[in-house]
KOLPASE-45053 format. One record per residue (C-alpha): residue number from 1; x negated, y negated, z. Coordinates in nm, 2 decimals, decimal comma, padded with zeros to 4 digits. Layout:
N
{rec NUM {X Y Z}};
...
% end
This chain:
316
{rec 1 {-00,03 00,00 -00,02}};
{rec 2 {-00,17 -00,34 -00,11}};
{rec 3 {-00,11 -00,66 00,09}};
{rec 4 {00,28 -00,81 00,02}};
{rec 5 {00,14 -01,03 -00,23}};
{rec 6 {-00,07 -00,70 -00,41}};
{rec 7 {00,03 -00,42 -00,64}};
{rec 8 {00,11 -00,13 -00,43}};
{rec 9 {-00,12 00,15 -00,56}};
{rec 10 {00,10 00,44 -00,63}};
{rec 11 {-00,05 00,82 -00,52}};
{rec 12 {-00,19 00,99 -00,83}};
{rec 13 {00,10 01,29 -00,98}};
{rec 14 {00,35 01,10 -00,80}};
{rec 15 {00,71 00,87 -00,87}};
{rec 16 {00,55 00,63 -01,09}};
{rec 17 {00,64 00,27 -01,11}};
{rec 18 {00,98 00,27 -01,29}};
{rec 19 {01,07 00,57 -01,01}};
{rec 20 {00,94 00,37 -00,74}};
{rec 21 {01,15 00,04 -00,88}};
{rec 22 {01,47 00,22 -00,94}};
{rec 23 {01,44 00,40 -00,62}};
{rec 24 {01,42 00,07 -00,45}};
{rec 25 {01,62 -00,18 -00,60}};
{rec 26 {01,88 00,09 -00,71}};
{rec 27 {02,07 00,00 -00,41}};
{rec 28 {02,32 -00,22 -00,36}};
{rec 29 {02,26 -00,36 00,00}};
{rec 30 {01,90 -00,42 -00,09}};
{rec 31 {01,98 -00,63 -00,40}};
{rec 32 {02,24 -00,83 -00,22}};
{rec 33 {02,02 -00,89 00,07}};
{rec 34 {01,74 -01,02 -00,17}};
{rec 35 {02,02 -01,24 -00,36}};
{rec 36 {02,11 -01,39 00,00}};
{rec 37 {01,72 -01,46 00,11}};
{rec 38 {01,66 -01,62 -00,27}};
{rec 39 {01,94 -01,83 -00,19}};
{rec 40 {01,81 -01,94 00,12}};
{rec 41 {01,94 -01,71 00,39}};
{rec 42 {01,68 -01,60 00,66}};
{rec 43 {01,80 -01,48 00,99}};
{rec 44 {01,98 -01,17 01,08}};
{rec 45 {02,29 -01,32 01,22}};
{rec 46 {02,35 -01,51 00,85}};
{rec 47 {02,29 -01,23 00,66}};
{rec 48 {02,53 -01,05 00,86}};
{rec 49 {02,77 -01,35 00,84}};
{rec 50 {02,73 -01,38 00,47}};
{rec 51 {02,73 -01,01 00,41}};
{rec 52 {03,00 -00,69 00,45}};
{rec 53 {02,69 -00,53 00,61}};
{rec 54 {02,70 -00,33 00,97}};
{rec 55 {02,41 -00,40 01,19}};
{rec 56 {02,27 -00,03 01,14}};
{rec 57 {02,26 -00,08 00,76}};
{rec 58 {02,13 -00,43 00,75}};
{rec 59 {01,84 -00,34 01,01}};
{rec 60 {01,76 -00,03 00,81}};
{rec 61 {01,73 -00,28 00,46}};
{rec 62 {01,51 -00,56 00,61}};
{rec 63 {01,28 -00,31 00,76}};
{rec 64 {01,29 -00,16 00,42}};
{rec 65 {01,22 -00,46 00,25}};
{rec 66 {00,94 -00,61 00,49}};
{rec 67 {00,77 -00,23 00,44}};
{rec 68 {00,77 -00,27 00,09}};
{rec 69 {00,63 -00,64 00,08}};
{rec 70 {00,90 -00,80 -00,07}};
{rec 71 {01,04 -00,99 00,30}};
{rec 72 {00,81 -01,11 00,54}};
{rec 73 {00,92 -01,12 00,92}};
{rec 74 {00,81 -01,44 01,11}};
{rec 75 {00,88 -01,49 01,43}};
{rec 76 {00,89 -01,87 01,48}};
{rec 77 {01,00 -01,86 01,85}};
{rec 78 {00,89 -01,62 02,18}};
{rec 79 {01,12 -01,70 02,46}};
{rec 80 {01,42 -01,59 02,33}};
{rec 81 {01,24 -01,41 02,04}};
{rec 82 {01,37 -01,59 01,73}};
{rec 83 {01,26 -01,44 01,37}};
{rec 84 {01,33 -01,50 01,01}};
{rec 85 {01,30 -01,31 00,68}};
{rec 86 {01,17 -01,49 00,39}};
{rec 87 {01,06 -01,41 00,07}};
{rec 88 {00,70 -01,29 -00,06}};
{rec 89 {00,58 -01,38 -00,38}};
{rec 90 {00,71 -01,01 -00,50}};
{rec 91 {01,00 -01,03 -00,36}};
{rec 92 {01,07 -01,44 -00,51}};
{rec 93 {00,95 -01,20 -00,85}};
{rec 94 {01,29 -01,04 -00,86}};
{rec 95 {01,48 -01,37 -00,97}};
{rec 96 {01,41 -01,29 -01,34}};
{rec 97 {01,67 -00,97 -01,29}};
{rec 98 {01,89 -01,14 -01,08}};
{rec 99 {01,94 -01,41 -01,34}};
{rec 100 {01,99 -01,12 -01,63}};
{rec 101 {02,25 -01,01 -01,38}};
{rec 102 {02,47 -01,30 -01,39}};
{rec 103 {02,44 -01,37 -01,73}};
{rec 104 {02,56 -01,01 -01,84}};
{rec 105 {02,85 -01,07 -01,54}};
{rec 106 {02,99 -01,39 -01,71}};
{rec 107 {02,99 -01,27 -02,08}};
{rec 108 {03,13 -00,93 -02,00}};
{rec 109 {03,34 -00,96 -01,69}};
{rec 110 {03,58 -01,20 -01,73}};
{rec 111 {03,76 -01,20 -01,43}};
{rec 112 {03,40 -01,31 -01,28}};
{rec 113 {03,30 -01,59 -01,47}};
{rec 114 {03,52 -01,88 -01,33}};
{rec 115 {03,38 -01,79 -00,97}};
{rec 116 {02,99 -01,74 -01,09}};
{rec 117 {02,74 -02,08 -01,06}};
{rec 118 {02,63 -02,26 -01,37}};
{rec 119 {02,31 -02,20 -01,39}};
{rec 120 {02,08 -02,54 -01,50}};
{rec 121 {01,73 -02,49 -01,67}};
{rec 122 {01,57 -02,84 -01,52}};
{rec 123 {01,30 -02,88 -01,80}};
{rec 124 {01,57 -02,96 -02,03}};
{rec 125 {01,84 -03,03 -01,79}};
{rec 126 {02,10 -02,85 -01,99}};
{rec 127 {02,32 -02,55 -01,87}};
{rec 128 {02,12 -02,28 -02,02}};
{rec 129 {02,17 -01,89 -02,14}};
{rec 130 {01,86 -01,64 -02,05}};
{rec 131 {01,74 -01,49 -02,34}};
{rec 132 {01,54 -01,19 -02,35}};
{rec 133 {01,21 -01,27 -02,54}};
{rec 134 {00,87 -01,10 -02,60}};
{rec 135 {00,56 -01,29 -02,40}};
{rec 136 {00,31 -01,28 -02,69}};
{rec 137 {00,53 -01,43 -02,94}};
{rec 138 {00,80 -01,54 -02,75}};
{rec 139 {01,11 -01,46 -03,06}};
{rec 140 {01,40 -01,32 -02,90}};
{rec 141 {01,44 -00,94 -02,82}};
{rec 142 {01,73 -00,68 -02,91}};
{rec 143 {01,71 -00,31 -02,80}};
{rec 144 {01,61 -00,22 -03,15}};
{rec 145 {01,32 -00,44 -03,14}};
{rec 146 {01,09 -00,26 -02,91}};
{rec 147 {00,95 00,11 -02,95}};
{rec 148 {00,88 00,28 -02,60}};
{rec 149 {00,69 00,57 -02,58}};
{rec 150 {00,55 00,78 -02,27}};
{rec 151 {00,28 00,59 -02,09}};
{rec 152 {00,03 00,78 -01,90}};
{rec 153 {00,20 00,81 -01,63}};
{rec 154 {00,51 00,84 -01,80}};
{rec 155 {00,76 01,13 -01,78}};
{rec 156 {01,12 01,21 -01,69}};
{rec 157 {01,02 01,38 -01,36}};
{rec 158 {00,80 01,11 -01,23}};
{rec 159 {01,04 00,84 -01,37}};
{rec 160 {01,35 00,96 -01,10}};
{rec 161 {01,45 00,72 -00,88}};
{rec 162 {01,25 00,77 -00,57}};
{rec 163 {01,53 00,78 -00,27}};
{rec 164 {01,35 00,50 -00,06}};
{rec 165 {01,65 00,38 00,11}};
{rec 166 {01,92 00,64 00,28}};
{rec 167 {02,25 00,62 00,11}};
{rec 168 {02,52 00,54 00,39}};
{rec 169 {02,86 00,68 00,40}};
{rec 170 {03,23 00,45 00,44}};
{rec 171 {03,32 00,16 00,23}};
{rec 172 {03,13 00,01 -00,11}};
{rec 173 {02,99 -00,38 -00,11}};
{rec 174 {03,26 -00,58 -00,10}};
{rec 175 {03,26 -00,77 -00,44}};
{rec 176 {03,12 -01,04 -00,34}};
{rec 177 {02,79 -01,02 -00,56}};
{rec 178 {02,85 -00,90 -00,92}};
{rec 179 {03,10 -00,56 -00,85}};
{rec 180 {03,02 -00,44 -01,19}};
{rec 181 {02,67 -00,47 -01,23}};
{rec 182 {02,65 -00,30 -00,84}};
{rec 183 {02,85 00,04 -01,02}};
{rec 184 {02,56 00,01 -01,23}};
{rec 185 {02,22 -00,14 -01,12}};
{rec 186 {02,30 -00,12 -00,72}};
{rec 187 {02,35 00,27 -00,78}};
{rec 188 {01,99 00,45 -00,87}};
{rec 189 {02,12 00,73 -01,03}};
{rec 190 {02,36 00,54 -01,26}};
{rec 191 {02,03 00,26 -01,33}};
{rec 192 {01,84 00,57 -01,45}};
{rec 193 {02,14 00,66 -01,65}};
{rec 194 {02,12 00,37 -01,86}};
{rec 195 {01,76 00,35 -01,90}};
{rec 196 {01,77 00,73 -02,03}};
{rec 197 {02,08 00,62 -02,30}};
{rec 198 {01,86 00,32 -02,37}};
{rec 199 {01,57 00,56 -02,49}};
{rec 200 {01,80 00,77 -02,63}};
{rec 201 {01,93 01,03 -02,43}};
{rec 202 {02,32 01,12 -02,50}};
{rec 203 {02,44 01,44 -02,36}};
{rec 204 {02,53 01,59 -02,04}};
{rec 205 {02,28 01,83 -02,02}};
{rec 206 {02,00 01,61 -02,18}};
{rec 207 {02,07 01,35 -01,86}};
{rec 208 {02,12 01,67 -01,62}};
{rec 209 {01,77 01,81 -01,71}};
{rec 210 {01,58 01,52 -01,75}};
{rec 211 {01,68 01,34 -01,46}};
{rec 212 {01,69 01,65 -01,26}};
{rec 213 {02,00 01,52 -01,10}};
{rec 214 {02,29 01,77 -00,97}};
{rec 215 {02,56 01,83 -01,21}};
{rec 216 {02,87 01,69 -00,99}};
{rec 217 {02,62 01,38 -00,98}};
{rec 218 {02,62 01,34 -01,34}};
{rec 219 {02,95 01,40 -01,42}};
{rec 220 {03,03 01,14 -01,15}};
{rec 221 {02,79 00,89 -01,31}};
{rec 222 {02,90 00,95 -01,68}};
{rec 223 {03,28 00,89 -01,61}};
{rec 224 {03,20 00,60 -01,36}};
{rec 225 {02,99 00,45 -01,63}};
{rec 226 {03,28 00,55 -01,93}};
{rec 227 {03,52 00,33 -01,70}};
{rec 228 {03,33 00,03 -01,68}};
{rec 229 {03,26 00,03 -02,05}};
{rec 230 {02,91 00,08 -02,05}};
{rec 231 {02,92 00,39 -02,22}};
{rec 232 {03,17 00,55 -02,44}};
{rec 233 {03,19 00,95 -02,50}};
{rec 234 {03,21 01,11 -02,89}};
{rec 235 {03,30 01,44 -02,99}};
{rec 236 {03,09 01,58 -03,25}};
{rec 237 {03,37 01,73 -03,54}};
{rec 238 {03,17 02,03 -03,56}};
{rec 239 {03,11 02,14 -03,21}};
{rec 240 {03,44 02,03 -03,00}};
{rec 241 {03,25 02,07 -02,69}};
{rec 242 {02,95 01,88 -02,79}};
{rec 243 {02,99 01,51 -02,67}};
{rec 244 {02,77 01,26 -02,65}};
{rec 245 {02,79 00,92 -02,45}};
{rec 246 {02,65 00,64 -02,59}};
{rec 247 {02,63 00,27 -02,51}};
{rec 248 {02,86 00,05 -02,63}};
{rec 249 {02,82 -00,34 -02,71}};
{rec 250 {02,86 -00,40 -02,33}};
{rec 251 {02,62 -00,13 -02,25}};
{rec 252 {02,34 -00,27 -02,54}};
{rec 253 {02,41 -00,60 -02,34}};
{rec 254 {02,26 -00,49 -02,02}};
{rec 255 {01,90 -00,41 -02,21}};
{rec 256 {01,75 -00,72 -02,04}};
{rec 257 {01,82 -00,61 -01,67}};
{rec 258 {01,65 -00,29 -01,79}};
{rec 259 {01,38 -00,50 -01,93}};
{rec 260 {01,30 -00,73 -01,68}};
{rec 261 {01,33 -00,42 -01,39}};
{rec 262 {01,04 -00,23 -01,59}};
{rec 263 {00,84 -00,54 -01,60}};
{rec 264 {00,85 -00,63 -01,26}};
{rec 265 {00,80 -00,24 -01,14}};
{rec 266 {00,48 -00,25 -01,36}};
{rec 267 {00,36 -00,54 -01,20}};
{rec 268 {00,42 -00,48 -00,86}};
{rec 269 {00,34 -00,06 -00,84}};
{rec 270 {00,06 00,11 -01,00}};
{rec 271 {00,01 00,48 -01,10}};
{rec 272 {-00,36 00,55 -01,11}};
{rec 273 {-00,31 00,71 -01,42}};
{rec 274 {-00,14 00,38 -01,63}};
{rec 275 {00,21 00,24 -01,69}};
{rec 276 {00,53 00,46 -01,70}};
{rec 277 {00,57 00,35 -02,03}};
{rec 278 {00,42 00,16 -02,34}};
{rec 279 {00,60 -00,07 -02,50}};
{rec 280 {00,53 -00,25 -02,92}};
{rec 281 {00,72 -00,52 -03,01}};
{rec 282 {00,81 -00,44 -03,36}};
{rec 283 {00,75 -00,78 -03,51}};
{rec 284 {00,43 -00,88 -03,42}};
{rec 285 {00,31 -00,55 -03,28}};
{rec 286 {00,17 -00,65 -02,93}};
{rec 287 {00,27 -00,52 -02,62}};
{rec 288 {00,58 -00,57 -02,57}};
{rec 289 {00,64 -00,77 -02,20}};
{rec 290 {00,97 -00,90 -02,10}};
{rec 291 {01,05 -01,27 -02,05}};
{rec 292 {01,31 -01,53 -02,04}};
{rec 293 {01,38 -01,80 -02,25}};
{rec 294 {01,62 -02,08 -02,23}};
{rec 295 {01,89 -02,04 -02,49}};
{rec 296 {01,93 -02,48 -02,52}};
{rec 297 {01,56 -02,57 -02,53}};
{rec 298 {01,40 -02,25 -02,62}};
{rec 299 {01,08 -02,36 -02,37}};
{rec 300 {01,02 -02,08 -02,11}};
{rec 301 {01,25 -02,03 -01,82}};
{rec 302 {01,04 -01,98 -01,46}};
{rec 303 {01,23 -01,93 -01,13}};
{rec 304 {01,13 -02,31 -01,00}};
{rec 305 {01,28 -02,41 -01,29}};
{rec 306 {01,64 -02,24 -01,21}};
{rec 307 {01,90 -02,49 -01,06}};
{rec 308 {02,21 -02,32 -00,93}};
{rec 309 {02,49 -02,50 -00,89}};
{rec 310 {02,58 -02,40 -00,54}};
{rec 311 {02,26 -02,35 -00,43}};
{rec 312 {01,90 -02,38 -00,50}};
{rec 313 {01,64 -02,06 -00,55}};
{rec 314 {01,35 -02,04 -00,37}};
{rec 315 {01,05 -02,20 -00,59}};
{rec 316 {00,78 -01,91 -00,72}};
% end
């Protein structure tokens, strides 16, 4: 484990950067806590007031976020003891994923649009949408524009989500923050299956075999993703027992979230053998690394230049 502002070196042969990131961020409470932290919440009681979360779950997730280096625990008063949880550089760098999630919900979940804040790019002073782009040529990127192959630490087994947080029983997180995204991104197996679909897996048996997930779990996730309109089942005319689950337009629009998650994972978790995936932008033939550009001025968007209408993100 590196310091909170240095990458974590992973054990040789174990879960790679993608598996580690999916296991950590593929949990709705973790994402909700990070979202509140980036909007300025620092105290335990304030997290408890703002989220429909129990004391035990909040304590567990805060402990995990401190251990993983996304939050730092500062004691600012000794008698009585009072402390704050402040985002580290690793935690602040999650902003791009959250911004991509915000954009996806505004465009694909109509009932959410009115309740979401407007984002202003302070460089140009205009409300904007983030556009996924290539860091080498800065041109916009669609799923078909990126060639993806396994890297030195890449395999389905090593990329399967590592269970970092314990799943809790009881009610799901309330729809206070991106409810449809939480059904996808806030579940480590759902996010893994969406990523697998982008890599070309379509059939039940392919998801089951590649991810090493129990059949009942695969069936449950496929049903949920279909109900959410992210995947659509298509039957084979020649083999009626074969069903292919393909990404819908709504599902393909989740591509920026997946790419930014991968970029975050490779930045903060290093497998000794090398990256989990090797990606090339077809147009410029350079290694693809995801960035976000402003759709109004075309300039690269950075966390310090994003201003929500309701609260201001911590600067990175």
